C-alpha positions, 0 to 999 in steps of 0.5 A: 482540527483546523476548523476548531480554532486554535486546535492544531494537528501536526502530521509527522513524516520522515519523508516530509519536504517541509511543506507541513512545517512551513504552511501559512497557518503555522507561520500565522500562529508563529510556531517554530517547529522544524524537528521532532525535538522541538515538540517539548517547547512547543507544546509548552508555549501553546495552550490549546488542544494539539494532536500529533499524528506521526507516520512513516516507519523511519520516523516512529522510533524517534517519535516514540523516544520524544512522546516518552520523554515528555509524557504528554498523557494527561496534558492538553495533547492528544498523541495519535500514532498512526502505523500505516502498512503495519505488516512492514514493522517488527516488534520482536527483539531478534530482528535480523532484517535491516530493512524492517523497522523495529518498534517498541510497541509497548511504549508507543501505546503507553504514551499515546492516546491513540494508536491506529495500525492498518494493513491488508495483511495483518501480522499476528505479533503486531496485532497481539502486542497492540491489542495487549493493551486493551486486555489489560485496560490500561488504555482502551483506545489503542487497537487494530481494527480488522475490516476483512476483504469479504466486508469490503466487497459487500460494502462496495469499497473494493471490487471482487476479483476474477482469476484466470490461470495461464499454465506454462513450462517456462520459468518466467512471464514471456511477452507472448503471455502478456500479449494474449493477457492484453487481448483477453482483458480487452475482450472481456471489458471493451468499455475502459482503457486496460492498465495491466500491473506485471510483477517481475523478478529482476531489473534485467528481466524488467528492461528486457520485457519493456524493450520487447514490449515497446518494440511491438508497439505497447505503451509501457510504464515501469519502475525499479531501483536500477532503471528508475521510472523508464517510460521508453526506450530512449527516456528514463524519467526522473520524478522528485517522487513517485506522485508524478509517475502515478499521475502519468499513469492515470492520466494516459488515455489508452491501454498499457502495461505498468511493469514493476519489481517490489515498488508498486506492491503496497502503499500506492494508489494508481486509480486506473489500474485494471488488471495484474499478472502475478507469477505462481505464489510459493506454497505456504510462503508468508512473504509470497502470501502478503505480496500476492494480496497486496498486488491484487489490492492495487486492481480491486480498487474502483476506477476514479469516480466509481467508488461507492457505485453499485457494481451494475453501474460501474464500467470496471465491475472486477479486478482481473488477476492472471496467475502464471503457474507451472503446467507440471504442478496442478497443486499450485493452481489448487493452492491459489484457488483456495487461498483466494477464496478464503481471503475474498470470499467463495461467493465473490471470486469468479475463475 
Protein backbone atom coordinates (compact mmCIF):
# COMPACT_ATOMS: atom_id res chain seq x y z
CA UNK A 1 0.00 0.00 0.00
CA UNK A 2 2.85 2.41 0.67
CA UNK A 3 3.90 2.20 -2.97
CA UNK A 4 0.48 3.31 -4.17
CA UNK A 5 0.55 6.99 -3.29
CA UNK A 6 -2.27 7.82 -0.89
CA UNK A 7 -3.22 4.22 -0.21
CA UNK A 8 -2.71 3.60 3.49
CA UNK A 9 -2.39 0.43 5.56
CA UNK A 10 -2.66 0.18 9.34
CA UNK A 11 -1.37 -2.73 11.34
CA UNK A 12 -3.30 -2.87 14.62
CA UNK A 13 -1.55 -4.83 17.37
CA UNK A 14 -2.22 -4.74 21.10
CA UNK A 15 1.49 -5.19 21.84
CA UNK A 16 2.55 -2.36 19.54
CA UNK A 17 4.83 0.18 21.22
CA UNK A 18 3.61 3.16 19.17
CA UNK A 19 6.17 3.04 16.38
CA UNK A 20 3.51 2.31 13.75
CA UNK A 21 1.31 5.13 14.96
CA UNK A 22 4.14 7.68 15.10
CA UNK A 23 5.87 6.93 11.80
CA UNK A 24 7.03 9.73 9.50
CA UNK A 25 4.40 8.73 6.95
CA UNK A 26 1.60 9.16 9.48
CA UNK A 27 2.95 12.55 10.61
CA UNK A 28 3.33 13.74 7.01
CA UNK A 29 -0.33 13.04 6.33
CA UNK A 30 -1.36 14.60 9.66
CA UNK A 31 -3.22 11.47 10.71
CA UNK A 32 -4.41 11.46 14.31
CA UNK A 33 -4.73 7.76 15.03
CA UNK A 34 -3.83 6.42 18.46
CA UNK A 35 -6.60 4.02 19.44
CA UNK A 36 -9.01 1.69 17.69
CA UNK A 37 -11.92 4.01 18.44
CA UNK A 38 -10.23 6.68 16.27
CA UNK A 39 -10.85 4.57 13.17
CA UNK A 40 -14.26 6.04 12.42
CA UNK A 41 -13.25 9.72 12.33
CA UNK A 42 -10.03 8.87 10.53
CA UNK A 43 -11.88 6.92 7.83
CA UNK A 44 -14.30 9.79 7.26
CA UNK A 45 -11.53 12.38 6.90
CA UNK A 46 -9.24 10.55 4.48
CA UNK A 47 -10.54 9.99 0.95
CA UNK A 48 -8.28 7.17 -0.17
CA UNK A 49 -8.20 3.42 -0.16
CA UNK A 50 -7.29 2.05 3.25
CA UNK A 51 -6.41 -1.42 4.50
CA UNK A 52 -6.78 -2.03 8.22
CA UNK A 53 -4.91 -5.13 9.34
CA UNK A 54 -5.57 -6.33 12.89
CA UNK A 55 -3.34 -8.82 14.64
CA UNK A 56 -2.65 -10.13 18.14
CA UNK A 57 -5.51 -12.03 19.74
CA UNK A 58 -6.08 -9.52 22.54
CA UNK A 59 -6.77 -6.82 19.96
CA UNK A 60 -9.30 -8.79 17.96
CA UNK A 61 -12.45 -8.55 20.16
CA UNK A 62 -12.15 -4.74 20.31
CA UNK A 63 -11.39 -4.61 16.61
CA UNK A 64 -14.50 -6.67 15.80
CA UNK A 65 -16.67 -4.22 17.76
CA UNK A 66 -15.22 -1.28 15.83
CA UNK A 67 -15.68 -2.72 12.34
CA UNK A 68 -19.23 -3.84 13.24
CA UNK A 69 -20.22 -0.40 14.52
CA UNK A 70 -18.77 1.39 11.49
CA UNK A 71 -19.62 -1.25 8.85
CA UNK A 72 -16.86 -0.33 6.40
CA UNK A 73 -18.08 -2.85 3.79
CA UNK A 74 -19.03 -1.02 0.60
CA UNK A 75 -16.96 2.05 1.48
CA UNK A 76 -13.45 2.83 0.29
CA UNK A 77 -11.85 0.67 2.97
CA UNK A 78 -10.61 -2.91 2.83
CA UNK A 79 -10.72 -4.53 6.25
CA UNK A 80 -8.23 -7.39 6.21
CA UNK A 81 -8.41 -9.41 9.40
CA UNK A 82 -5.38 -11.57 10.02
CA UNK A 83 -5.35 -14.20 12.79
CA UNK A 84 -1.94 -15.74 13.31
CA UNK A 85 -1.62 -18.92 15.40
CA UNK A 86 -5.37 -19.32 15.02
CA UNK A 87 -5.37 -22.56 17.01
CA UNK A 88 -5.06 -20.35 20.11
CA UNK A 89 -8.51 -18.79 19.70
CA UNK A 90 -11.92 -20.17 20.62
CA UNK A 91 -15.15 -19.80 18.67
CA UNK A 92 -17.39 -21.54 21.22
CA UNK A 93 -19.64 -19.92 23.81
CA UNK A 94 -18.68 -22.34 26.60
CA UNK A 95 -15.05 -21.31 26.84
CA UNK A 96 -13.74 -21.91 30.37
CA UNK A 97 -10.10 -21.04 29.75
CA UNK A 98 -9.29 -17.40 30.49
CA UNK A 99 -6.03 -17.69 28.54
CA UNK A 100 -7.84 -18.48 25.28
CA UNK A 101 -9.38 -15.53 23.45
CA UNK A 102 -13.04 -15.99 22.46
CA UNK A 103 -13.73 -14.44 19.06
CA UNK A 104 -17.02 -13.71 17.35
CA UNK A 105 -15.89 -15.22 14.06
CA UNK A 106 -19.26 -14.72 12.32
CA UNK A 107 -19.16 -10.97 12.92
CA UNK A 108 -15.49 -10.78 11.95
CA UNK A 109 -16.22 -12.51 8.62
CA UNK A 110 -19.35 -10.49 7.95
CA UNK A 111 -17.67 -7.10 8.34
CA UNK A 112 -14.23 -7.92 6.88
CA UNK A 113 -13.20 -7.88 3.24
CA UNK A 114 -10.85 -10.78 3.91
CA UNK A 115 -10.12 -13.00 6.88
CA UNK A 116 -6.86 -14.92 6.98
CA UNK A 117 -6.34 -17.54 9.69
CA UNK A 118 -2.91 -19.14 9.74
CA UNK A 119 -1.54 -22.01 11.80
CA UNK A 120 0.46 -25.21 11.44
CA UNK A 121 -2.09 -27.05 13.59
CA UNK A 122 -5.59 -25.98 12.47
CA UNK A 123 -8.51 -26.17 14.89
CA UNK A 124 -11.43 -27.84 13.11
CA UNK A 125 -14.03 -25.57 14.76
CA UNK A 126 -12.22 -22.40 13.69
CA UNK A 127 -11.78 -23.77 10.17
CA UNK A 128 -15.49 -24.60 9.86
CA UNK A 129 -16.57 -21.25 11.34
CA UNK A 130 -14.59 -19.24 8.78
CA UNK A 131 -15.12 -21.50 5.78
CA UNK A 132 -18.87 -21.51 6.44
CA UNK A 133 -18.95 -18.07 4.82
CA UNK A 134 -17.62 -19.59 1.61
CA UNK A 135 -20.46 -22.10 1.57
CA UNK A 136 -23.06 -19.40 2.21
CA UNK A 137 -21.57 -17.28 -0.57
CA UNK A 138 -21.89 -14.11 1.50
CA UNK A 139 -18.23 -13.26 1.33
CA UNK A 140 -16.12 -15.68 -0.65
CA UNK A 141 -12.88 -13.92 0.27
CA UNK A 142 -12.99 -15.22 3.85
CA UNK A 143 -11.10 -18.47 4.09
CA UNK A 144 -8.49 -20.67 5.67
CA UNK A 145 -6.06 -22.15 3.17
CA UNK A 146 -4.29 -25.33 4.23
CA UNK A 147 -0.67 -25.80 3.24
CA UNK A 148 0.29 -29.22 4.54
CA UNK A 149 3.79 -29.76 5.95
CA UNK A 150 4.29 -32.50 3.34
CA UNK A 151 3.89 -29.85 0.62
CA UNK A 152 6.18 -27.41 2.46
CA UNK A 153 8.95 -30.01 2.63
CA UNK A 154 8.48 -30.82 -1.05
CA UNK A 155 8.74 -27.12 -1.96
CA UNK A 156 11.92 -26.62 0.13
CA UNK A 157 10.17 -24.27 2.56
CA UNK A 158 10.84 -26.43 5.62
CA UNK A 159 13.23 -29.31 6.22
CA UNK A 160 12.34 -32.97 6.73
CA UNK A 161 12.66 -34.25 10.32
CA UNK A 162 15.16 -36.87 11.42
CA UNK A 163 13.75 -38.56 14.54
CA UNK A 164 15.77 -40.28 17.25
CA UNK A 165 14.54 -42.01 20.41
CA UNK A 166 16.12 -42.22 23.84
CA UNK A 167 14.44 -44.74 26.12
CA UNK A 168 14.62 -44.07 29.83
CA UNK A 169 13.42 -45.31 33.22
CA UNK A 170 13.50 -41.78 34.67
CA UNK A 171 10.60 -39.35 34.80
CA UNK A 172 12.33 -36.47 33.06
CA UNK A 173 15.18 -35.24 30.88
CA UNK A 174 18.62 -35.64 32.47
CA UNK A 175 21.85 -33.75 31.91
CA UNK A 176 23.51 -36.97 30.71
CA UNK A 177 20.87 -37.28 27.99
CA UNK A 178 21.55 -33.72 26.82
CA UNK A 179 25.31 -34.28 26.81
CA UNK A 180 24.85 -37.43 24.71
CA UNK A 181 22.48 -35.60 22.35
CA UNK A 182 24.92 -32.72 21.86
CA UNK A 183 27.70 -35.21 21.08
CA UNK A 184 25.45 -37.17 18.69
CA UNK A 185 24.07 -34.22 16.76
CA UNK A 186 27.53 -32.62 16.38
CA UNK A 187 28.80 -35.95 15.04
CA UNK A 188 25.88 -36.18 12.58
CA UNK A 189 26.58 -32.71 11.21
CA UNK A 190 29.94 -31.15 12.17
CA UNK A 191 29.59 -28.31 9.63
CA UNK A 192 27.22 -26.11 11.65
CA UNK A 193 26.84 -24.76 15.18
CA UNK A 194 24.24 -26.81 17.02
CA UNK A 195 21.65 -24.92 19.03
CA UNK A 196 19.41 -27.43 20.76
CA UNK A 197 15.92 -26.44 21.92
CA UNK A 198 14.97 -28.31 25.11
CA UNK A 199 11.38 -28.26 26.40
CA UNK A 200 11.14 -28.73 30.18
CA UNK A 201 8.17 -29.16 32.49
CA UNK A 202 8.68 -26.44 35.12
CA UNK A 203 10.77 -23.43 36.11
CA UNK A 204 12.63 -25.18 38.92
CA UNK A 205 13.60 -28.02 36.59
CA UNK A 206 14.76 -25.43 34.05
CA UNK A 207 16.93 -23.58 36.58
CA UNK A 208 18.50 -26.82 37.86
CA UNK A 209 19.22 -27.95 34.30
CA UNK A 210 20.69 -24.59 33.34
CA UNK A 211 22.98 -24.56 36.39
CA UNK A 212 24.12 -28.14 35.80
CA UNK A 213 24.87 -27.58 32.10
CA UNK A 214 26.81 -24.38 32.79
CA UNK A 215 28.91 -26.14 35.42
CA UNK A 216 29.78 -28.66 32.70
CA UNK A 217 30.97 -25.80 30.49
CA UNK A 218 28.05 -25.55 28.06
CA UNK A 219 26.66 -22.25 26.82
CA UNK A 220 23.00 -22.01 27.84
CA UNK A 221 20.17 -19.65 26.92
CA UNK A 222 16.93 -19.99 28.83
CA UNK A 223 13.53 -18.36 29.21
CA UNK A 224 10.63 -18.91 31.59
CA UNK A 225 8.13 -16.76 33.47
CA UNK A 226 9.93 -17.07 36.81
CA UNK A 227 13.57 -16.63 35.77
CA UNK A 228 13.02 -14.56 32.62
CA UNK A 229 15.96 -14.67 30.17
CA UNK A 230 18.78 -15.99 32.32
CA UNK A 231 21.91 -16.81 30.33
CA UNK A 232 24.36 -17.63 33.11
CA UNK A 233 24.55 -18.52 36.81
CA UNK A 234 25.34 -14.93 37.78
CA UNK A 235 23.23 -12.98 35.34
CA UNK A 236 19.51 -12.81 34.61
CA UNK A 237 19.06 -10.58 31.57
CA UNK A 238 15.99 -8.44 31.01
CA UNK A 239 14.91 -7.55 27.49
CA UNK A 240 12.17 -5.12 26.47
CA UNK A 241 10.78 -7.99 24.38
CA UNK A 242 11.83 -11.41 23.15
CA UNK A 243 13.59 -9.95 20.08
CA UNK A 244 16.85 -9.23 21.90
CA UNK A 245 16.89 -12.74 23.34
CA UNK A 246 16.39 -14.24 19.86
CA UNK A 247 19.12 -12.05 18.37
CA UNK A 248 21.59 -13.13 21.06
CA UNK A 249 20.94 -16.80 20.23
CA UNK A 250 21.16 -16.26 16.47
CA UNK A 251 24.39 -14.27 16.77
CA UNK A 252 26.13 -16.70 19.13
CA UNK A 253 28.96 -18.44 17.29
CA UNK A 254 29.08 -21.83 18.94
CA UNK A 255 27.11 -24.85 20.15
CA UNK A 256 24.56 -24.19 22.89
CA UNK A 257 21.36 -25.28 24.61
CA UNK A 258 18.16 -23.20 24.56
CA UNK A 259 15.93 -24.14 27.51
CA UNK A 260 12.26 -23.19 27.80
CA UNK A 261 8.94 -24.40 29.17
CA UNK A 262 6.19 -23.01 26.91
CA UNK A 263 7.67 -19.73 25.71
CA UNK A 264 9.20 -20.97 22.43
CA UNK A 265 6.44 -23.21 21.15
CA UNK A 266 4.79 -21.02 18.49
CA UNK A 267 5.20 -17.63 16.87
CA UNK A 268 8.96 -17.55 17.54
CA UNK A 269 11.44 -17.57 14.66
CA UNK A 270 14.94 -18.41 15.89
CA UNK A 271 16.66 -19.04 12.58
CA UNK A 272 19.69 -20.79 14.04
CA UNK A 273 17.94 -23.57 15.98
CA UNK A 274 19.08 -26.94 14.67
CA UNK A 275 17.76 -29.64 17.01
CA UNK A 276 15.06 -30.17 19.64
CA UNK A 277 14.48 -32.48 22.61
CA UNK A 278 10.91 -33.43 23.56
CA UNK A 279 9.62 -35.45 26.49
CA UNK A 280 7.36 -38.26 25.24
CA UNK A 281 3.99 -37.09 23.93
CA UNK A 282 0.76 -38.11 25.67
CA UNK A 283 -1.40 -40.52 23.72
CA UNK A 284 -4.11 -38.77 21.75
CA UNK A 285 -3.78 -35.48 23.63
CA UNK A 286 -4.89 -32.56 21.44
CA UNK A 287 -2.78 -30.13 23.45
CA UNK A 288 0.28 -32.37 23.38
CA UNK A 289 -0.10 -32.93 19.63
CA UNK A 290 -0.10 -29.19 18.97
CA UNK A 291 2.81 -28.51 21.31
CA UNK A 292 4.81 -31.32 19.69
CA UNK A 293 4.20 -30.05 16.15
CA UNK A 294 4.94 -26.45 17.10
CA UNK A 295 8.19 -27.39 18.89
CA UNK A 296 9.36 -29.55 15.99
CA UNK A 297 8.52 -26.64 13.68
CA UNK A 298 11.13 -24.44 15.39
CA UNK A 299 13.89 -26.77 14.15
CA UNK A 300 12.57 -27.51 10.64
CA UNK A 301 13.26 -23.98 9.45
CA UNK A 302 16.33 -23.66 7.20
CA UNK A 303 19.37 -21.87 8.54
CA UNK A 304 19.56 -18.18 7.77
CA UNK A 305 20.30 -17.75 4.06
CA UNK A 306 19.42 -21.35 3.12
CA UNK A 307 15.67 -21.04 2.53
CA UNK A 308 14.83 -22.09 -1.00
CA UNK A 309 18.19 -23.74 -1.61
CA UNK A 310 18.25 -27.26 -2.93
CA UNK A 311 18.69 -29.76 -0.10
CA UNK A 312 22.09 -30.87 -1.42
CA UNK A 313 23.43 -27.31 -1.19
CA UNK A 314 22.46 -26.80 2.45
CA UNK A 315 24.71 -27.18 5.46
CA UNK A 316 21.61 -28.04 7.50
CA UNK A 317 19.73 -30.72 5.60
CA UNK A 318 17.31 -32.00 8.27
CA UNK A 319 15.83 -30.92 11.58
CA UNK A 320 17.02 -33.27 14.33
CA UNK A 321 14.22 -34.28 16.72
CA UNK A 322 14.98 -36.30 19.86
CA UNK A 323 12.07 -37.92 21.74
CA UNK A 324 12.62 -39.14 25.29
CA UNK A 325 10.27 -42.12 25.76
CA UNK A 326 9.62 -44.57 28.63
CA UNK A 327 11.54 -47.82 28.24
CA UNK A 328 8.65 -49.90 29.62
CA UNK A 329 6.03 -48.71 27.12
CA UNK A 330 6.82 -49.42 23.45
CA UNK A 331 3.41 -48.11 22.39
CA UNK A 332 4.53 -44.50 23.02
CA UNK A 333 7.30 -44.80 20.42
CA UNK A 334 4.93 -46.54 17.99
CA UNK A 335 2.36 -43.78 18.41
CA UNK A 336 4.90 -41.00 17.89
CA UNK A 337 6.37 -42.71 14.80
CA UNK A 338 2.93 -43.06 13.19
CA UNK A 339 1.93 -39.52 14.11
CA UNK A 340 5.14 -37.97 12.70
CA UNK A 341 4.88 -39.95 9.47
CA UNK A 342 1.24 -38.96 8.94
CA UNK A 343 1.97 -35.29 9.56
CA UNK A 344 5.26 -34.87 7.65
CA UNK A 345 4.95 -37.66 5.09
CA UNK A 346 6.22 -41.22 5.21
CA UNK A 347 8.90 -40.54 2.57
CA UNK A 348 10.17 -37.43 4.35
CA UNK A 349 10.82 -38.78 7.85
CA UNK A 350 13.93 -40.74 8.76
CA UNK A 351 14.50 -42.53 12.05
